[in-house]
C-alpha positions in Angstrom: -8.5 0.4 8.7 -5.0 -1.0 8.2 -5.2 -3.9 10.6 -2.6 -6.1 8.7 -0.1 -3.2 9.0 -0.7 -2.6 12.6 -0.5 -6.4 13.5 2.9 -6.4 11.6 4.1 -3.6 13.7 3.1 -4.9 16.8 4.4 -8.3 16.0 7.8 -6.8 15.4 7.6 -5.2 18.8 6.9 -8.4 20.4 9.9 -10.0 18.6 12.1 -7.1 19.8 10.8 -7.6 23.5 12.1 -11.3 23.3 8.7 -13.0 22.8 7.1 -15.1 20.0 3.6 -14.0 20.7 1.6 -11.6 22.8 -1.5 -12.2 24.9 -3.7 -9.2 24.0 -6.7 -8.7 26.5 -7.4 -5.0 26.4 -10.5 -4.6 24.2 -9.5 -1.4 22.5 -6.0 -2.9 21.7 -7.9 -5.9 20.1 -10.2 -3.5 18.2 -7.1 -1.5 17.1 -5.2 -4.7 15.8 -8.3 -6.4 14.2 -11.6 -4.4 14.1 -13.3 -6.7 16.8 -15.9 -4.6 18.6 -17.3 -7.1 21.2 -17.0 -6.8 24.9 -15.1 -10.2 25.7 -12.1 -11.6 23.8 -8.4 -12.3 23.7 -5.9 -11.9 20.8 -3.0 -14.3 20.7 -0.8 -12.2 18.3 1.9 -14.4 16.8 3.1 -15.4 13.4 -0.4 -17.3 13.2 -2.7 -15.2 15.3 -6.0 -16.3 16.5 -8.9 -14.3 18.2 -10.5 -16.3 21.0 -14.0 -15.1 22.0 -17.0 -16.9 23.7 -20.0 -18.1 21.9 -21.9 -14.8 22.3 -19.5 -13.1 19.9 -18.5 -16.0 17.6 -20.4 -15.1 14.4 -19.9 -11.3 15.1 -16.1 -11.9 15.3 -16.1 -13.9 12.0 -17.8 -11.0 10.4 -15.8 -8.4 11.7 -12.4 -10.1 11.6 -12.6 -12.2 8.3 -8.8 -12.3 7.8 -8.1 -14.2 11.1 -9.2 -17.6 12.4 -11.7 -17.3 15.4 -12.1 -19.6 18.1 -15.6 -18.6 19.4 -17.3 -21.8 20.8 -16.6 -21.6 24.6 -19.0 -20.5 27.4 -18.2 -17.0 28.7 -16.7 -18.5 32.0 -14.3 -20.7 30.1 -12.8 -18.0 27.9 -9.5 -17.8 29.8 -9.3 -21.7 30.2 -9.6 -21.8 26.4 -6.8 -19.4 25.9 -4.6 -21.5 28.2 -5.3 -24.5 26.3 -4.4 -23.0 23.2 -1.1 -21.5 24.5 -0.4 -25.1 25.9 0.1 -26.0 22.3 2.0 -23.3 21.1 5.8 -23.2 21.2 8.0 -20.2 22.0 8.1 -17.5 24.5 4.7 -15.9 25.4 4.6 -12.1 26.1 2.1 -10.9 28.7 0.7 -7.3 28.5 1.1 -6.9 32.4 -0.4 -3.5 32.2 -3.7 -5.0 31.2 -3.9 -8.3 32.8 -5.5 -8.9 36.2 -3.6 -10.5 39.0 -5.6 -13.7 38.6 -5.1 -13.9 34.8 -1.3 -13.3 35.2 -0.9 -16.3 37.8 -2.9 -18.5 35.6 -0.7 -17.8 32.7 2.6 -17.8 34.5 1.7 -20.7 36.6 0.1 -22.8 33.9 0.7 -23.5 30.3 3.3 -20.8 29.9 5.3 -21.6 33.1 8.9 -20.7 32.6 8.4 -19.0 29.1 6.7 -15.7 29.7 8.1 -12.2 29.0 6.5 -9.1 30.6 5.7 -6.7 27.9 3.7 -3.8 29.6 2.6 -1.0 27.4 3.8 -2.5 24.1 0.7 -1.9 22.3 -0.2 1.4 24.0 3.1 2.7 22.6 2.2 1.8 18.9 -1.2 3.6 19.3 0.6 6.9 20.4 0.9 8.0 16.7 -2.4 7.8 14.7 -2.4 6.4 11.0 -4.6 7.9 8.4 -7.7 5.9 9.0 -7.6 6.9 12.8 -7.3 10.6 11.9 -10.3 10.5 9.7 -12.5 8.9 12.4 -11.2 11.6 14.9 -11.9 14.3 12.5 -15.4 12.9 11.8 -16.1 12.7 15.7 -14.8 16.3 16.0 -17.1 17.5 13.4 -20.1 16.1 15.2 -18.9 17.8 18.5 -18.7 21.2 16.6 -22.2 20.6 15.3 -23.6 19.9 18.7 -22.2 23.2 20.1 -24.3 25.1 17.5 -27.5 23.4 18.8 -26.9 24.0 22.5 -28.4 27.6 22.5 -31.9 26.1 21.4 -31.8 23.9 24.6 -30.1 26.0 27.1 -33.0 28.1 28.8 -33.7 28.9 32.4 -35.8 26.3 34.2 -34.5 23.1 32.3 -32.5 20.7 34.3 -28.8 19.9 33.5 -30.1 16.3 32.9 -32.6 17.2 30.2 -30.1 19.1 28.4 -27.6 16.4 28.5 -30.3 14.0 27.1 -30.8 16.4 24.2 -27.0 16.2 23.5 -27.2 12.4 23.6 -30.1 12.2 21.2 -28.6 14.7 18.7 -25.2 13.3 18.6 -26.6 9.8 17.6 -28.9 11.5 14.9 -25.6 13.0 13.6 -24.0 9.6 13.2 -22.1 9.1 16.6 -22.4 5.6 18.1 -22.5 6.8 21.7 -20.9 8.9 24.3 -17.4 8.1 25.2 -18.0 9.3 28.7 -20.8 10.8 30.9 -21.9 14.2 29.3 -21.0 17.0 31.6 -23.5 19.8 32.1 -22.7 21.9 35.2 -24.3 25.2 36.0 -23.8 27.9 38.5 -21.4 27.0 41.4 -21.5 23.5 40.0 -19.4 24.8 37.2 -16.4 24.7 39.6 -16.5 20.8 39.7 -13.9 19.8 37.0 -16.2 16.6 36.2 -19.7 17.9 37.0 -21.8 15.3 35.6 -25.4 16.4 34.5 -27.7 16.5 37.4 -31.4 17.3 38.2 -30.3 20.9 39.2 -32.6 23.4 37.4 -30.5 26.0 35.3 -31.1 29.7 36.5 -30.8 32.9 34.6 -27.6 34.6 35.3 -25.5 31.4 35.7 -22.5 29.9 33.7 -23.0 26.6 32.3 -20.1 24.5 31.3 -20.4 21.6 28.7 -18.1 18.7 27.9 -19.1 16.0 25.7 -17.5 13.1 23.6 -19.3 11.8 20.6 -17.8 8.5 19.2 -17.3 7.7 15.5 -16.2 4.2 14.5 -14.8 3.7 18.0 -12.8 6.9 18.0 -13.7 9.9 20.3 -14.0 13.6 20.3 -13.8 15.7 23.4 -14.8 19.3 23.7 -15.4 21.7 26.5 -17.1 25.2 26.1 -18.6 27.7 28.4 -22.1 29.3 28.1 -23.6 32.1 30.2 -27.4 32.9 30.6 -27.3 36.6 30.7 -24.3 39.0 31.2 -21.4 37.2 32.8 -19.7 39.0 35.8 -16.4 40.7 35.3 -14.7 38.0 37.5 -15.9 35.2 35.4 -14.8 36.8 32.3 -11.5 37.3 33.8 -11.2 33.6 34.5 -12.2 32.8 31.0 -9.9 35.2 29.6 -7.1 33.6 31.5 -8.0 30.2 30.4 -8.2 31.2 26.8 -4.6 32.7 27.1 -3.3 29.4 28.6 -4.9 27.3 26.0 -3.4 29.5 23.3 0.2 29.5 24.8 0.1 25.8 25.3 -1.1 25.2 21.8 1.9 27.3 20.6 4.3 25.1 22.6 3.1 21.9 20.9 5.6 20.4 18.4 7.6 17.4 17.9 10.5 17.0 20.4 8.9 18.9 23.2 8.4 17.0 26.4 4.7 16.6 27.7 5.6 18.2 31.0 6.9 21.2 29.3 3.5 22.0 27.5 1.8 21.6 30.8 4.3 24.1 32.6 3.6 26.7 29.9 -0.2 26.6 30.6 0.6 26.7 34.4 3.0 29.8 34.0 0.4 31.5 31.9 -2.2 31.1 34.5 0.1 32.1 37.2 0.6 35.4 35.3 -3.2 36.1 35.6 -3.3 36.8 39.3 -2.0 33.5 40.4 -4.9 31.3 38.9 -2.7 28.5 38.5 -3.6 27.5 42.1 -7.1 26.7 40.9 -5.9 24.4 38.1 -5.3 21.1 39.7 -5.5 18.4 36.9 -3.2 17.7 33.9 -3.3 19.9 30.9 -4.2 17.1 28.6 -4.0 13.5 27.3 -3.9 11.5 24.2 -7.1 10.5 22.7 -8.3 7.7 20.2 -10.1 4.5 21.0 -9.7 5.2 24.7 -10.8 8.6 26.2 -7.6 9.0 28.0 -4.6 7.6 26.4 -0.9 8.1 26.8 1.1 10.4 26.5 -0.2 12.8 29.2 0.4 16.5 29.1 1.2 16.4 32.8 4.0 17.7 35.1 4.7 14.0 35.7 5.1 12.8 32.1 8.7 13.0 30.4 7.4 11.7 27.2 8.2 13.5 24.0 5.8 14.7 21.5 5.9 13.0 18.0 4.1 14.2 14.7 1.0 12.3 14.3 -0.1 12.3 18.0 -3.4 13.7 18.9 -3.6 15.2 22.3 -6.1 17.1 24.2 -5.3 20.6 25.4 -7.8 21.5 28.4 -6.7 24.2 30.8 -9.4 25.2 33.4 -9.8 27.1 36.6 -12.4 26.3 39.1 -13.0 29.0 42.0 -15.5 27.9 44.7 -18.3 30.5 45.2 -17.5 31.9 41.6 -17.6 29.0 39.3 -15.5 27.3 36.9 -14.5 27.4 33.3 -12.4 25.2 31.1 -11.5 25.1 27.2 -10.8 21.6 25.7 -9.8 20.8 22.1 -8.0 18.1 20.4 -4.9 18.9 18.3 -2.9 17.0 16.0 0.8 17.4 16.4 2.4 18.1 12.9 5.9 18.4 11.7 6.1 22.1 12.7 3.5 22.7 15.4 -0.1 21.4 15.8 -3.3 21.7 14.0 -6.6 21.9 16.2 -9.2 19.5 15.1 -12.0 21.5 16.8 -11.8 25.2 16.0 -15.0 26.7 17.3 -15.0 30.2 19.0 -13.4 29.6 22.5 -15.3 32.9 23.9 -18.0 32.5 26.5 -21.3 32.1 24.6 -23.7 34.6 26.1 -27.5 33.9 25.8 
């Protein structure tokens, strides 16, 4: 991973914001900038950066971040006190990532060693992470490949009489065997009327013949996430269910065709909604955003949402996930990651979007 290049870009943004260093507390930001994978730490990003961790992660941080000094001797409750003590000895303006500090942390920093010399820098690192570099794209493609393999294994597990939970367990076991670290989010397995739940986490419900089953899972590779949703059906689907799925397929297709640099995120969302509206007003059953960025976090900016005026850029990776959820009938959704290219987009997952009938 190009950590040195990333830190240089981030530090330039810090200087452009009028600060000399930035207090980075969000763990995925720290991983992006250093490679540290622990669950507690603060990066002081300046001309002479230092990673502060508690004693549980001292040796780990030294191994994972060999190119930076690591302060890793404090007890866990003393992490922020140690950060404050280090900042007290550093000159210049201190940038605070106010989007990711707690109110208490902000008060400690602005009222203590940094009093009178802080600069609010919300979203600075988030913005740098919108466009993925080559290492990130490789990890995202690897995660997508595992997701595609998992789809081919589902027919062996999906039989009447099994619980949603048991099939989610099969997915969890198999993705680790295929090389994933873990799931980025709870594995969604929702059958029958539960498929109308947009976030239908696997439950003890028994799957029955004649039901739709919606799957949504997110294997993680080197910290980067895939995210895919596909619909299965035990036995022949009803004509109404097929109509819903055809509409969602059309909405995803038209939305992907609208993705290209220079297009506002809200415009892509609007294309999908117009398409669903043309299928008998199904847009009324589509209540969530069309998609989101993805990377080290499951939901990153920008959002493909009616409320996001951000403009797409080449190198972004965004999810396209239209869905309709009709009480009493069921729900269906398609979800795929696409890489924004210079002339359009390239799907990272390309498996058949059709309902898989078993």
